[in-house]
Structures are given as C-alpha cells and as structure tokens.
C-alpha positions in Angstrom: 27.3 -4.8 9.6 24.7 -5.5 7.2 22.1 -3.3 5.6 18.1 -3.7 4.7 17.1 -2.4 0.9 13.1 -1.9 0.3 12.4 -2.5 -3.0 8.9 -1.6 -4.2 7.3 -3.8 -6.5 4.7 -3.3 -9.4 1.2 -2.6 -8.2 -0.2 -3.7 -11.7 2.1 -3.3 -15.0 5.5 -5.2 -14.5 6.8 -1.9 -16.3 6.5 0.5 -13.4 10.0 -1.4 -11.6 12.9 0.2 -12.0 16.5 -0.6 -12.8 17.8 0.1 -9.9 15.3 -2.2 -7.9 15.9 -5.3 -10.8 19.9 -4.7 -10.1 19.3 -5.2 -5.7 16.7 -8.6 -6.5 20.1 -9.9 -8.3 22.7 -9.0 -6.6 21.3 -9.0 -2.6 21.8 -12.0 -0.2 18.5 -12.6 0.5 15.1 -11.8 -0.3 12.7 -11.2 2.5 9.4 -11.7 0.8 5.3 -11.0 2.0 4.5 -13.9 -0.4 7.4 -15.9 -1.8 4.7 -17.2 -4.4 4.0 -13.5 -5.7 7.5 -12.4 -5.7 8.5 -16.0 -7.7 6.4 -15.2 -10.0 8.1 -11.8 -10.6 11.9 -13.1 -10.2 10.9 -15.5 -12.6 9.3 -12.8 -14.7 12.9 -10.9 -14.5 15.0 -13.7 -14.8 15.8 -13.5 -11.4 17.0 -16.8 -9.6 17.5 -15.9 -5.6 16.6 -16.8 -2.7 13.3 -15.7 -1.1 12.4 -16.2 2.7 8.8 -15.3 3.9 8.3 -12.8 6.3 4.8 -11.6 6.7 1.9 -10.4 9.8 1.8 -13.8 10.9 5.2 -14.4 11.0 7.3 -11.6 11.9 7.4 -11.4 15.4 8.7 -15.1 15.9 11.0 -14.7 13.0 12.5 -11.2 13.9 15.0 -11.5 15.8 16.5 -14.1 14.1 15.4 -11.7 10.6 18.2 -9.0 12.2 21.1 -11.7 12.8 20.7 -12.8 9.2 20.8 -9.4 8.3 23.7 -8.2 10.2 25.8 -11.3 8.9 24.8 -10.6 5.0 26.6 -7.6 2.5 23.2 -6.2 1.8 19.2 -8.2 2.5 16.2 -7.2 0.3 12.6 -6.5 1.9 9.6 -6.8 -0.8 5.5 -6.9 -0.2 3.6 -8.7 -2.7 3.1 -5.1 -4.4 3.8 -1.5 -4.0 6.0 0.1 -1.1 6.2 -2.3 1.9 5.2 -0.7 5.2 2.6 1.1 3.2 -0.8 -0.5 4.7 1.3 -4.4 4.4 4.3 -5.7 6.1 7.5 -4.0 7.0 7.1 -1.6 9.5 8.6 -4.2 12.3 11.2 -5.2 10.4 12.6 -1.5 9.3 12.0 -0.7 12.8 13.8 -3.4 14.5 17.1 -2.3 12.0 16.9 0.9 12.8 17.4 0.1 16.6 20.3 -2.4 16.3 22.0 0.7 14.1 21.3 -0.9 10.7 21.2 1.1 7.7 17.8 1.2 5.9 17.5 2.5 2.2 14.0 2.8 0.5 14.0 2.8 -3.0 11.7 5.4 -4.8 9.0 3.4 -7.1 5.1 2.2 -6.8 2.6 3.2 -4.4 -1.0 3.5 -5.0 -1.5 6.6 -2.7 0.3 9.2 -5.4 -1.3 8.0 -8.8 -4.9 8.3 -7.2 -4.5 11.5 -5.1 -2.6 13.6 -8.5 -4.9 12.4 -11.1 -8.1 12.7 -8.8 -8.3 16.4 -9.4 -8.3 16.9 -5.2 -5.4 19.0 -3.8 -2.5 17.5 -3.1 -0.5 20.1 -0.9 -1.7 18.3 2.0 -3.5 15.1 2.3 -4.4 12.6 5.4 -3.6 8.4 4.4 -5.9 6.5 6.4 -4.8 3.6 4.9 -7.7 0.6 5.7 -10.3 1.0 7.8 -10.7 -1.3 10.8 -13.5 -4.2 9.7 -15.3 -3.2 13.2 -14.0 -2.4 16.5 -12.9 1.4 16.2 -14.0 2.1 12.3 -16.7 4.8 13.4 -14.5 6.6 15.7 -12.4 6.4 12.6 -14.5 7.9 10.1 -15.5 10.6 12.6 -11.8 11.4 13.2 -11.6 13.0 9.2 -14.6 14.8 9.4 -13.0 18.6 10.1 -10.1 17.8 8.1 -9.4 20.5 5.5 -7.1 18.3 3.5 -7.5 15.7 1.1 -7.9 12.3 2.9 -7.1 9.2 0.8 -8.5 5.3 2.1 -7.6 1.9 0.9 -10.8 -0.3 0.5 -11.8 -3.6 -0.7 -14.7 -3.7 -3.3 -16.6 -5.3 -0.9 -16.8 -2.9 1.8 -16.3 0.1 -0.7 -20.5 0.5 -0.4 -20.4 0.4 3.2 -17.6 3.1 3.9 -19.4 4.9 1.7 -22.6 4.5 3.4 -20.7 5.5 6.5 -19.1 8.1 5.6 -22.0 10.2 4.3 -23.7 9.8 7.3 -20.7 11.2 9.2 -19.8 14.1 6.5 -22.0 15.8 4.3 -23.9 13.8 1.6 -22.6 16.2 -1.2 -18.7 16.0 0.0 -17.0 14.7 -3.4 -14.8 11.8 -3.9 -12.9 9.9 -6.2 -13.2 6.2 -5.9 -10.0 4.9 -8.4 -9.7 1.3 -9.3 -6.9 -1.1 -10.5 -3.9 1.4 -10.9 -1.0 0.4 -13.1 -3.7 -2.0 -14.4 -5.4 -2.2 -18.3 -8.5 -2.1 -16.5 -7.8 1.3 -14.2 -11.2 3.5 -13.8 -11.8 7.0 -12.0 -15.5 7.4 -10.3 -16.2 10.5 -9.7 -19.0 12.1 -7.5 -20.4 12.9 -4.2 -20.6 10.1 -1.5 -24.3 10.1 -2.0 -23.7 9.3 -5.8 -20.7 6.8 -5.5 -22.6 4.9 -3.0 -25.5 4.4 -5.4 -23.2 3.7 -8.3 -21.4 0.9 -6.8 -24.7 -0.3 -5.2 -25.6 -0.7 -8.5 -22.3 -2.2 -10.0 -20.4 -4.1 -8.0 -16.6 -3.4 -8.6 -13.3 -5.7 -8.5 -10.1 -5.4 -8.3 -8.0 -2.9 -5.8 -9.7 0.5 -5.0 -8.4 3.8 -3.3 -10.9 6.3 -2.4 -10.3 9.8 -2.0 -12.2 12.5 -0.1 -11.8 16.1 -0.6 -11.3 17.8 2.7 -13.9 20.3 3.9 -14.1 23.4 2.9 
C-alpha cells in the first residue's frame, strides 16, 4: 500500500521550503502538481529532476480513480500546489479525501500558508479565528458576508487585488464602518506590506491606490 505526502511549497521566498520537503520531492515516485510549469521551475531551482503529473480543479474528478491506483502502486507520492499548502483554497481536498476512504496513509508536512503569518503580524487576536477562504464571485457572496457579522473571533479572507474594494465596500455595509481590519499584501515576498485601518478607511485607500499581488484580509471580531 502506497502513501500520499502533502508537501507545502513557498508562497514567496524560496528559502521558506523545508529540508524534509526537498528530500520528499527528490525521493518520491511521482509528484502531482497544480501547474506542472510552476512546479518544474521550483524543482529546477532545487536541482531536482522527478516525474510530474498535473492534478488541478479542471481534471481532478476525471483522473481521481487513476491517481488512487497510482498512489497504491508506488511507495510514496507527493502532492503540491503552485504555492502554499494544498487543500487550503487550492486543489487537494478531493485526493486526500479519496485516499482516506481507500485506507491509504496521508501525511502532511508543516510549511508555508498565508493564513498564519498574516493573522500573527496583523496584531489581531490569534486565540480564535474563522477562515473564510475566497468569497464567491457572485452567487452566495452576500450571504457569506452576512454570516460573519456576529462573530467575535478574528475573520480571515483571501482576496484578489481586482475585488478588494468591492469586498471592503460590501463588508462595511454589513458590519460597522469603523470595524478594524488589516490588508496584507505579498506575504514572504520583497514587497510584503500591512495596511491597517477601519473597513471604511481601507476601502478609501485601495480605491485611490490600486493594489497588486496576492492579498489576505484580516477583520477584527465584533466587540
């Protein structure tokens, strides 16, 4: 019986990868990757030459049974996403779920994810937090936003630079305009920044200053 190993990859600085992650990427029988081009660049940087097969949201249902057969036949197989930990707003859940259902051992290495550094450095409470991932683009978006209105714990969203103003605008209509928040940009990269303020202040700032890169939105819980 084979084994599936989840290997987090750097979300910015390539030095964030662990020694154990490098060893598994070298020694595994096969790597399932969200985008083979992105993973090949990482492997090239690490001087690793290994077999890579695409596993992403567009083909995961179609090739899932074949993946399970392959994992069972090999000693151990690795799953990576483009950046961070697979399964956290990235492909991976379906494969892990199927492996568990088939009695295949699954191991997940600790490693990069944008959630933890964002909330820790934001200055908001880390004792309890609610992670929402990405909001739906249209259907169900307003309902999801309303669902956090009464939460007293810190709330975390992933957001794109193209929708951050829309999200902040909708949030301040449902929550209080003076609810404190923090927008974290480009974690672990050279232009990493933290913008603090109320939802209203942040909406104004990002309306006037179009952001670039990947964003994490941290919202203080209701008092």
